[in-house]
MDAnalysis code that builds the backbone (N, CA, C; Angstrom):
import MDAnalysis as mda
import numpy as np

u = mda.Universe.empty(555, n_residues=185, atom_resindex=np.repeat(np.arange(185), 3), trajectory=True)
u.add_TopologyAttr("name", ["N", "CA", "C"] * 185)
u.add_TopologyAttr("resid", np.arange(1, 186))
u.add_TopologyAttr("resname", ["MET", "ILE", "ASN", "GLY", "ILE", "GLU", "GLN", "MET", "ARG", "GLU", "ARG", "LYS", "THR", "ASN", "LEU", "GLU", "SER", "GLU", "LEU", "ILE", "ILE", "TYR", "ARG", "ASN", "LEU", "LEU", "GLU", "TYR", "ASP", "PRO", "VAL", "GLU", "LYS", "SER", "VAL", "ILE", "ILE", "ASP", "SER", "PRO", "PRO", "LEU", "ILE", "THR", "THR", "THR", "THR", "VAL", "LYS", "THR", "PHE", "ALA", "ILE", "LYS", "GLN", "GLN", "LYS", "LYS", "ASP", "TRP", "ILE", "SER", "ILE", "GLU", "CYS", "PRO", "LEU", "ASP", "ASN", "THR", "TYR", "VAL", "CYS", "LEU", "ILE", "ASN", "HIS", "SER", "THR", "ASN", "LYS", "ASP", "ILE", "ASN", "ILE", "SER", "GLY", "TRP", "ILE", "ILE", "LYS", "ARG", "HIS", "VAL", "ASP", "PRO", "THR", "LEU", "GLU", "TYR", "GLU", "TYR", "LYS", "LEU", "PRO", "ASN", "GLY", "ILE", "HIS", "LEU", "PRO", "PRO", "GLY", "GLY", "GLU", "LEU", "LYS", "ILE", "TYR", "SER", "THR", "LEU", "GLY", "ASN", "ALA", "ALA", "ALA", "GLN", "PHE", "SER", "SER", "ASN", "TYR", "GLU", "SER", "ILE", "CYS", "SER", "SER", "LEU", "HIS", "GLN", "LYS", "LEU", "ILE", "ILE", "ASN", "ASP", "LEU", "LEU", "SER", "TRP", "ILE", "THR", "GLY", "ASP", "LYS", "ILE", "GLU", "ILE", "CYS", "LEU", "PHE", "ASP", "GLU", "ASN", "GLY", "ASN", "TYR", "LYS", "ALA", "SER", "TYR", "ILE", "GLN", "THR", "PHE", "ALA", "SER", "GLU", "GLU", "ILE", "VAL", "SER", "ALA"])
u.atoms.positions = np.array([
    [-18.318, -35.641, 7.406],
    [-17.270, -35.893, 7.135],
    [-16.780, -36.446, 8.384],
    [-17.600, -36.652, 9.684],
    [-17.745, -37.373, 10.536],
    [-17.461, -39.008, 10.379],
    [-18.186, -39.055, 9.493],
    [-18.038, -40.799, 9.037],
    [-16.437, -40.970, 8.424],
    [-16.186, -40.250, 8.074],
    [-14.776, -40.277, 7.025],
    [-13.571, -40.812, 8.184],
    [-14.006, -39.433, 9.055],
    [-12.985, -39.577, 10.317],
    [-12.924, -40.802, 11.040],
    [-14.253, -41.719, 11.337],
    [-14.691, -43.026, 11.827],
    [-13.939, -43.905, 11.308],
    [-14.317, -43.678, 10.348],
    [-13.629, -45.090, 9.333],
    [-12.158, -45.036, 9.466],
    [-11.769, -43.881, 9.235],
    [-10.000, -44.287, 9.142],
    [-9.780, -44.561, 10.011],
    [-10.112, -44.105, 11.766],
    [-9.779, -44.751, 12.855],
    [-10.031, -46.213, 12.826],
    [-11.230, -46.553, 12.549],
    [-11.653, -47.999, 12.867],
    [-10.155, -48.773, 11.757],
    [-10.072, -48.314, 10.638],
    [-9.307, -48.787, 9.707],
    [-7.462, -48.863, 10.244],
    [-7.660, -47.699, 10.887],
    [-5.604, -47.566, 11.894],
    [-5.889, -48.879, 12.734],
    [-6.830, -48.852, 13.449],
    [-6.875, -49.975, 14.329],
    [-7.008, -51.444, 14.151],
    [-7.942, -51.476, 12.603],
    [-6.939, -52.924, 12.150],
    [-5.716, -52.931, 11.522],
    [-5.522, -52.500, 11.095],
    [-3.970, -52.203, 10.336],
    [-3.246, -52.110, 11.782],
    [-3.088, -51.954, 12.619],
    [-2.124, -52.258, 13.748],
    [-2.458, -53.423, 14.673],
    [-3.765, -53.928, 14.626],
    [-4.036, -55.592, 15.188],
    [-3.288, -56.403, 14.212],
    [-3.306, -55.938, 12.959],
    [-2.365, -56.733, 11.834],
    [-0.908, -57.176, 11.755],
    [-0.640, -56.189, 12.440],
    [0.983, -56.199, 11.839],
    [1.257, -56.677, 14.110],
    [0.193, -56.489, 14.762],
    [0.951, -57.589, 16.130],
    [0.943, -58.977, 15.733],
    [-0.651, -59.239, 14.853],
    [-0.602, -60.472, 14.442],
    [0.442, -61.215, 13.910],
    [0.915, -60.269, 12.577],
    [2.070, -60.932, 11.757],
    [3.479, -60.482, 12.572],
    [3.857, -59.792, 13.633],
    [5.139, -59.849, 14.646],
    [5.242, -61.273, 15.144],
    [3.819, -61.558, 15.684],
    [3.978, -62.956, 16.604],
    [3.955, -64.120, 15.897],
    [3.444, -64.170, 14.588],
    [3.527, -65.002, 13.937],
    [5.096, -65.510, 13.420],
    [5.913, -63.913, 12.810],
    [7.269, -64.170, 12.354],
    [7.903, -64.213, 13.803],
    [7.407, -64.187, 15.334],
    [8.322, -64.271, 16.303],
    [9.735, -63.146, 16.067],
    [8.648, -61.909, 15.631],
    [9.291, -60.915, 15.778],
    [9.603, -60.151, 16.810],
    [11.329, -59.779, 17.123],
    [11.546, -59.249, 18.655],
    [12.097, -57.805, 18.160],
    [11.213, -56.821, 18.259],
    [11.551, -55.604, 17.899],
    [12.669, -55.239, 18.643],
    [13.707, -54.361, 18.273],
    [14.765, -53.942, 19.073],
    [14.437, -52.071, 18.602],
    [14.481, -52.004, 19.891],
    [13.836, -49.765, 19.923],
    [15.312, -49.283, 19.915],
    [15.225, -48.348, 18.666],
    [16.754, -47.451, 18.513],
    [15.988, -45.982, 19.159],
    [17.199, -45.029, 19.472],
    [16.533, -43.899, 20.038],
    [18.059, -42.964, 19.514],
    [17.604, -41.689, 18.545],
    [18.064, -40.937, 18.011],
    [17.933, -39.418, 18.769],
    [18.833, -38.850, 19.191],
    [18.350, -37.796, 19.788],
    [19.168, -36.559, 19.309],
    [18.837, -35.651, 18.301],
    [19.023, -34.514, 17.414],
    [18.669, -33.000, 18.513],
    [19.906, -32.804, 19.015],
    [19.708, -31.527, 19.398],
    [19.340, -30.737, 18.435],
    [18.512, -29.669, 18.100],
    [18.060, -28.336, 17.331],
    [17.591, -27.401, 18.465],
    [18.399, -25.841, 17.381],
    [18.215, -24.812, 18.059],
    [16.419, -24.147, 18.372],
    [16.090, -23.467, 19.047],
    [14.828, -23.195, 19.484],
    [13.943, -22.908, 17.841],
    [13.396, -22.987, 17.864],
    [12.439, -22.394, 16.654],
    [12.056, -20.722, 17.055],
    [12.949, -19.678, 15.686],
    [12.305, -18.595, 15.873],
    [11.842, -18.044, 14.919],
    [11.076, -17.340, 14.959],
    [10.552, -16.694, 14.039],
    [10.468, -14.982, 13.357],
    [10.622, -14.931, 12.689],
    [10.758, -13.018, 12.564],
    [10.071, -12.591, 11.579],
    [8.616, -11.702, 12.224],
    [7.773, -10.872, 11.600],
    [7.967, -9.430, 11.234],
    [7.828, -8.832, 10.185],
    [7.970, -7.786, 9.455],
    [6.843, -7.242, 9.436],
    [6.480, -5.645, 10.487],
    [5.489, -5.480, 10.661],
    [5.443, -3.802, 9.701],
    [4.787, -3.655, 9.089],
    [5.069, -1.654, 7.949],
    [4.069, -1.455, 8.896],
    [4.841, 0.044, 9.144],
    [3.843, 1.162, 9.595],
    [3.570, 2.624, 8.884],
    [2.715, 2.653, 8.934],
    [2.263, 3.738, 7.670],
    [2.467, 5.138, 8.560],
    [2.404, 6.318, 8.012],
    [2.295, 7.759, 8.854],
    [2.366, 8.922, 7.730],
    [1.201, 9.547, 7.952],
    [0.932, 10.987, 6.700],
    [1.239, 12.127, 7.569],
    [1.894, 13.218, 7.213],
    [1.756, 14.596, 7.371],
    [1.582, 15.448, 6.805],
    [0.705, 15.989, 6.589],
    [-0.103, 17.521, 5.740],
    [0.019, 18.546, 6.687],
    [0.507, 19.673, 5.918],
    [0.862, 21.345, 6.250],
    [-0.077, 21.743, 5.255],
    [-0.882, 22.708, 5.642],
    [-1.220, 23.754, 4.680],
    [-1.096, 25.260, 5.345],
    [-0.639, 26.561, 4.309],
    [-0.180, 27.404, 4.778],
    [-1.726, 28.282, 4.607],
    [-1.974, 28.179, 3.960],
    [-3.467, 29.026, 3.398],
    [-4.805, 28.483, 3.326],
    [-5.587, 27.540, 2.147],
    [-6.314, 26.785, 1.823],
    [-6.597, 26.296, 1.195],
    [-5.011, 25.714, 0.515],
    [-5.000, 24.754, -0.513],
    [-3.874, 23.632, 0.336],
    [-4.678, 22.265, 0.386],
    [-3.859, 20.746, 0.998],
    [-3.606, 19.965, -0.583],
    [-2.552, 19.255, 0.040],
    [-2.424, 18.201, -0.794],
    [-2.703, 16.471, 0.000],
    [-3.581, 15.757, -0.878],
    [-3.888, 14.424, -0.204],
    [-2.919, 13.509, -1.598],
    [-2.822, 12.317, -1.301],
    [-2.366, 11.690, -2.358],
    [-2.631, 10.231, -1.933],
    [-3.569, 8.908, -2.717],
    [-3.844, 7.925, -2.216],
    [-2.333, 6.597, -2.026],
    [-2.587, 5.360, -1.258],
    [-1.309, 4.756, -0.964],
    [-1.228, 4.199, -2.014],
    [-1.780, 4.011, -3.447],
    [-0.917, 3.502, -4.682],
    [-0.607, 4.777, -5.742],
    [-0.293, 6.240, -5.241],
    [0.210, 7.001, -5.514],
    [-0.286, 7.087, -7.563],
    [-1.436, 7.143, -7.630],
    [-2.111, 6.932, -8.761],
    [-2.100, 8.608, -9.208],
    [-2.366, 9.094, -8.479],
    [-2.683, 10.847, -8.539],
    [-2.263, 11.781, -6.989],
    [-2.273, 12.919, -7.763],
    [-1.766, 13.555, -6.207],
    [-3.176, 14.724, -6.497],
    [-3.656, 15.145, -5.512],
    [-4.698, 15.764, -5.405],
    [-4.800, 17.036, -4.389],
    [-4.943, 18.317, -5.323],
    [-5.103, 19.347, -4.553],
    [-6.399, 20.195, -4.565],
    [-6.573, 20.403, -2.800],
    [-7.900, 20.714, -2.214],
    [-8.503, 21.928, -1.909],
    [-9.287, 23.181, -2.469],
    [-9.501, 23.693, -1.954],
    [-10.377, 23.737, -0.819],
    [-9.854, 24.290, 0.670],
    [-10.769, 24.349, 1.761],
    [-11.655, 25.308, 2.184],
    [-11.177, 26.463, 1.226],
    [-12.339, 27.804, 1.274],
    [-13.786, 27.678, 0.863],
    [-14.895, 28.147, 1.826],
    [-15.933, 27.576, 1.445],
    [-16.603, 29.002, 0.625],
    [-15.637, 30.064, -0.071],
    [-15.979, 31.062, -0.349],
    [-14.825, 31.922, -1.654],
    [-13.899, 31.120, -1.596],
    [-12.704, 31.675, -2.378],
    [-12.433, 30.877, -3.130],
    [-12.458, 31.641, -4.707],
    [-11.779, 30.937, -6.348],
    [-10.047, 30.601, -6.220],
    [-9.936, 29.693, -5.934],
    [-8.201, 29.987, -6.014],
    [-7.743, 29.994, -7.095],
    [-6.497, 30.596, -8.556],
    [-6.505, 30.582, -9.022],
    [-4.761, 29.945, -8.893],
    [-4.463, 28.348, -9.556],
    [-3.357, 27.429, -9.077],
    [-2.117, 27.804, -10.141],
    [-2.629, 28.725, -11.570],
    [-1.684, 28.659, -12.254],
    [-0.510, 29.209, -12.389],
    [0.494, 27.993, -13.231],
    [2.087, 28.360, -12.349],
    [2.470, 27.962, -11.573],
    [1.496, 27.439, -10.518],
    [2.127, 26.819, -9.437],
    [3.023, 25.134, -9.403],
    [3.850, 25.265, -8.796],
    [4.804, 23.722, -8.979],
    [4.520, 23.136, -7.601],
    [4.314, 21.750, -8.320],
    [4.495, 20.364, -7.498],
    [5.834, 20.247, -7.383],
    [6.775, 19.848, -5.761],
    [7.821, 19.397, -6.170],
    [7.979, 17.954, -5.278],
    [8.356, 16.901, -5.964],
    [7.888, 15.682, -5.496],
    [9.368, 14.959, -5.251],
    [9.589, 14.599, -3.779],
    [10.802, 13.854, -3.447],
    [10.480, 12.239, -3.359],
    [11.402, 12.051, -3.299],
    [10.976, 10.074, -3.209],
    [12.083, 9.527, -2.545],
    [12.397, 8.731, -1.190],
    [13.383, 8.449, -0.617],
    [14.593, 9.280, -1.230],
    [15.122, 10.391, -0.382],
    [16.271, 11.236, -0.842],
    [16.631, 11.343, -2.302],
    [16.748, 10.719, -2.719],
    [17.352, 10.782, -4.062],
    [16.731, 11.467, -5.584],
    [15.071, 10.754, -5.434],
    [14.626, 11.452, -6.352],
    [13.324, 12.462, -6.104],
    [13.507, 13.443, -7.292],
    [13.126, 14.392, -7.303],
    [12.204, 14.870, -8.872],
    [10.603, 14.858, -8.595],
    [10.057, 15.465, -9.756],
    [8.913, 16.945, -9.177],
    [9.965, 17.759, -10.396],
    [8.667, 19.125, -10.606],
    [7.991, 19.331, -11.807],
    [6.846, 19.760, -10.918],
    [5.682, 19.892, -12.157],
    [5.190, 21.234, -12.362],
    [4.888, 21.814, -13.064],
    [4.732, 23.534, -13.072],
    [2.926, 23.019, -13.607],
    [2.366, 23.608, -12.946],
    [0.841, 23.570, -13.342],
    [0.463, 24.693, -14.463],
    [-0.353, 23.959, -15.628],
    [-0.481, 25.187, -16.785],
    [-1.275, 26.367, -16.135],
    [-1.563, 27.112, -17.419],
    [-2.576, 28.317, -17.255],
    [-3.850, 28.199, -17.328],
    [-4.590, 28.641, -16.518],
    [-6.563, 28.615, -16.393],
    [-6.637, 27.931, -15.881],
    [-5.852, 27.082, -14.295],
    [-6.464, 26.491, -13.836],
    [-6.957, 27.759, -12.427],
    [-8.273, 27.037, -12.157],
    [-8.526, 27.769, -10.926],
    [-9.594, 26.555, -9.974],
    [-9.431, 26.592, -8.618],
    [-9.895, 25.759, -7.624],
    [-11.035, 26.540, -6.980],
    [-12.337, 25.918, -7.418],
    [-13.571, 26.638, -7.007],
    [-13.575, 26.660, -5.346],
    [-14.277, 27.140, -4.235],
    [-14.094, 26.340, -3.003],
    [-15.276, 25.041, -2.995],
    [-14.324, 24.836, -2.231],
    [-14.519, 23.212, -1.842],
    [-14.319, 22.204, -3.091],
    [-13.232, 22.308, -3.859],
    [-12.680, 21.419, -5.113],
    [-11.849, 21.219, -5.175],
    [-10.871, 20.316, -6.311],
    [-10.244, 19.948, -5.789],
    [-9.646, 19.406, -7.731],
    [-8.328, 19.505, -7.786],
    [-7.977, 18.990, -8.950],
    [-7.073, 17.616, -8.762],
    [-7.377, 16.735, -9.586],
    [-6.429, 15.732, -9.106],
    [-5.919, 15.365, -10.110],
    [-4.149, 15.256, -10.070],
    [-3.183, 14.944, -11.180],
    [-3.107, 14.221, -11.262],
    [-2.979, 13.360, -12.223],
    [-2.883, 12.028, -12.565],
    [-1.697, 11.663, -13.781],
    [-0.571, 10.600, -13.373],
    [0.122, 10.231, -14.414],
    [-0.176, 9.594, -15.447],
    [0.210, 8.720, -16.352],
    [-0.278, 8.580, -17.770],
    [-0.620, 6.833, -17.027],
    [-0.084, 5.894, -15.967],
    [-0.506, 4.743, -15.397],
    [-1.896, 5.271, -14.604],
    [-1.497, 6.167, -13.916],
    [-2.706, 6.308, -13.041],
    [-3.587, 6.788, -13.481],
    [-3.833, 7.166, -14.610],
    [-4.601, 7.655, -15.340],
    [-5.916, 6.509, -16.084],
    [-4.596, 5.560, -16.632],
    [-5.387, 3.897, -16.830],
    [-6.029, 3.341, -15.812],
    [-5.528, 3.596, -14.788],
    [-6.025, 2.641, -13.291],
    [-7.150, 3.397, -13.041],
    [-7.620, 4.475, -12.847],
    [-8.496, 5.115, -13.009],
    [-9.349, 5.034, -14.159],
    [-9.514, 4.501, -15.444],
    [-11.024, 4.137, -15.718],
    [-11.385, 3.143, -15.877],
    [-10.095, 1.812, -15.052],
    [-11.114, 1.231, -14.880],
    [-11.729, 1.220, -12.923],
    [-11.724, 2.409, -12.835],
    [-12.607, 2.422, -11.489],
    [-14.105, 3.001, -11.500],
    [-14.929, 2.381, -10.647],
    [-16.225, 2.135, -10.816],
    [-16.783, 3.694, -10.872],
    [-15.942, 4.520, -9.789],
    [-16.520, 6.206, -10.040],
    [-15.587, 7.135, -10.937],
    [-15.168, 6.492, -12.118],
    [-14.182, 7.377, -12.430],
    [-14.878, 8.921, -13.673],
    [-16.051, 8.039, -13.873],
    [-17.238, 8.937, -14.388],
    [-17.448, 10.603, -13.574],
    [-17.356, 9.918, -12.161],
    [-18.103, 10.904, -11.497],
    [-16.956, 11.539, -11.167],
    [-15.682, 12.081, -10.761],
    [-14.492, 12.844, -10.672],
    [-14.768, 13.787, -11.964],
    [-15.278, 14.117, -12.832],
    [-15.325, 14.969, -13.686],
    [-16.530, 15.999, -13.458],
    [-16.158, 17.051, -12.578],
    [-17.287, 17.896, -12.570],
    [-16.615, 19.089, -12.482],
    [-17.152, 20.075, -12.136],
    [-16.983, 21.390, -11.665],
    [-15.562, 21.673, -10.341],
    [-16.611, 20.944, -9.038],
    [-15.570, 20.472, -7.716],
    [-14.581, 19.751, -8.427],
    [-14.606, 18.591, -8.845],
    [-13.856, 17.838, -9.237],
    [-12.921, 17.812, -10.618],
    [-11.926, 18.603, -10.404],
    [-11.377, 18.808, -11.706],
    [-10.070, 17.254, -12.009],
    [-9.933, 17.215, -12.982],
    [-8.656, 15.768, -13.674],
    [-7.760, 16.852, -14.080],
    [-6.173, 16.438, -14.714],
    [-5.418, 17.014, -15.020],
    [-4.933, 15.619, -15.388],
    [-4.013, 14.987, -16.376],
    [-3.151, 13.914, -16.757],
    [-1.752, 14.732, -17.293],
    [-0.784, 14.413, -16.435],
    [0.552, 14.743, -17.046],
    [1.196, 13.148, -18.372],
    [1.058, 13.325, -19.431],
    [1.399, 12.330, -20.489],
    [3.046, 11.913, -20.524],
    [3.584, 13.227, -19.884],
    [5.245, 12.727, -19.875],
    [5.568, 12.230, -18.422],
    [4.745, 11.908, -17.655],
    [5.184, 11.405, -16.593],
    [4.401, 10.012, -16.423],
    [5.265, 9.156, -16.736],
    [4.623, 7.666, -16.500],
    [3.963, 7.061, -15.243],
    [4.235, 7.310, -14.214],
    [4.593, 6.936, -13.071],
    [4.241, 8.167, -11.451],
    [3.889, 8.545, -10.647],
    [4.032, 8.813, -9.316],
    [4.751, 7.962, -8.361],
    [5.835, 7.624, -8.797],
    [6.585, 6.850, -8.344],
    [6.726, 6.615, -6.613],
    [6.874, 5.543, -6.380],
    [6.579, 5.082, -4.633],
    [7.503, 4.877, -4.135],
    [7.723, 4.996, -2.695],
    [9.164, 4.995, -2.170],
    [8.788, 4.807, -0.921],
    [9.847, 4.834, 0.438],
    [9.384, 4.097, 1.244],
    [8.947, 5.975, 2.417],
    [9.475, 6.583, 1.975],
    [9.366, 8.339, 2.084],
    [8.970, 9.054, 0.837],
    [7.789, 9.630, 1.232],
    [7.600, 10.745, -0.103],
    [7.055, 11.852, 0.226],
    [7.611, 13.049, 0.127],
    [6.928, 14.367, 0.047],
    [6.610, 14.999, -1.339],
    [5.546, 15.362, -0.968],
    [5.187, 16.699, -2.355],
    [4.502, 17.854, -1.609],
    [5.697, 18.718, -2.116],
    [5.292, 20.172, -1.577],
    [4.874, 21.149, -2.705],
    [4.139, 21.990, -2.617],
    [3.282, 23.062, -3.359],
    [3.635, 24.052, -3.228],
    [4.131, 25.136, -4.484],
    [4.889, 26.529, -3.819],
    [3.955, 27.270, -5.020],
    [3.386, 28.808, -5.163],
    [2.680, 29.335, -5.958],
    [3.815, 29.915, -6.915],
    [3.184, 30.483, -8.185],
    [4.251, 30.979, -9.319],
    [4.821, 32.340, -8.751],
    [5.336, 32.249, -7.340],
    [5.846, 32.981, -7.152],
    [7.113, 32.633, -6.382],
    [7.090, 30.952, -5.494],
    [8.404, 30.198, -5.154],
    [7.343, 30.641, -3.770],
    [6.627, 30.601, -2.904],
    [6.244, 30.915, -1.764],
    [5.375, 29.183, -0.669],
    [6.155, 28.851, -0.327],
    [5.352, 27.996, 0.332],
    [3.664, 27.719, 0.453],
    [3.101, 27.121, -0.252],
    [1.540, 26.733, 0.405],
    [1.310, 25.374, 1.053],
    [1.677, 24.110, 0.513],
    [1.407, 23.061, 1.481],
    [2.341, 21.823, 0.844],
    [1.843, 20.715, 1.543],
    [3.261, 19.881, 1.804],
    [2.095, 18.283, 2.135],
    [3.212, 17.241, 1.928],
    [1.977, 16.008, 2.274],
    [3.713, 14.904, 2.615],
    [3.511, 14.147, 3.059],
    [4.337, 13.585, 3.454],
    [3.650, 11.996, 3.974],
    [4.181, 10.833, 3.058],
    [3.706, 9.494, 3.039],
    [5.318, 8.959, 3.598],
    [5.037, 8.047, 5.392],
    [6.330, 7.293, 5.047],
    [5.619, 5.546, 5.786],
    [6.569, 5.029, 4.884],
    [6.300, 3.687, 5.140],
    [7.454, 3.358, 6.166],
    [7.480, 3.028, 7.517],
    [8.632, 1.893, 7.912],
    [8.482, 0.823, 8.108],
    [9.773, -0.647, 8.007],
    [9.336, -1.275, 7.713],
    [10.124, -2.114, 9.786],
    [9.552, -3.081, 10.172],
    [10.074, -3.446, 11.788],
    [10.062, -5.040, 11.611],
    [11.463, -5.061, 12.437],
    [11.263, -6.714, 12.266],
    [11.133, -7.244, 13.731],
    [10.537, -8.098, 13.511],
    [9.888, -8.488, 15.333],
    [10.050, -10.012, 15.009],
    [11.332, -10.273, 16.143],
    [12.085, -11.677, 16.414],
    [11.352, -12.289, 18.051],
    [10.876, -13.660, 17.565],
    [9.993, -14.126, 18.577],
    [10.469, -15.677, 18.725],
    [10.632, -16.066, 19.780],
    [11.565, -17.869, 19.911],
    [9.785, -18.464, 20.493],
])
């Protein structure tokens, strides 16, 4: 690569020398013209996204959700208590206008330290391509697919709340994305 650069410089010098010779042969008298253009200073704008998660739990159950929103995960943090979450309700708010509510079917128990990943149809399809897909299905790692939910929709603010079968608040998860434009000259 260095030889190529040196050859280009040498060729440039030779071409410039040839131009000088031709100008002298033609008795060319160059006239210099200057054009001044006023231009505003260069301004750049950079968009920075910030991300925040806020989780709360009342008892032993917490909620987690990956950034790609392929599933909602309920986790039992108890070391010795099996929790029956049959009939519990998940409410999901996306950017204040969109709301989704899902009632968990009967017969779902979370063992101590266990988790339940609740997939949308598209989220389940994406999980099948994951390298650890087979490892998530065990007694501690359960999976539920909501066939009538195409996708856990994304947005700038996602709030997921969990209520027991009596409507008592159990946990919440809030995911917030904010954009900020930084202008520099």
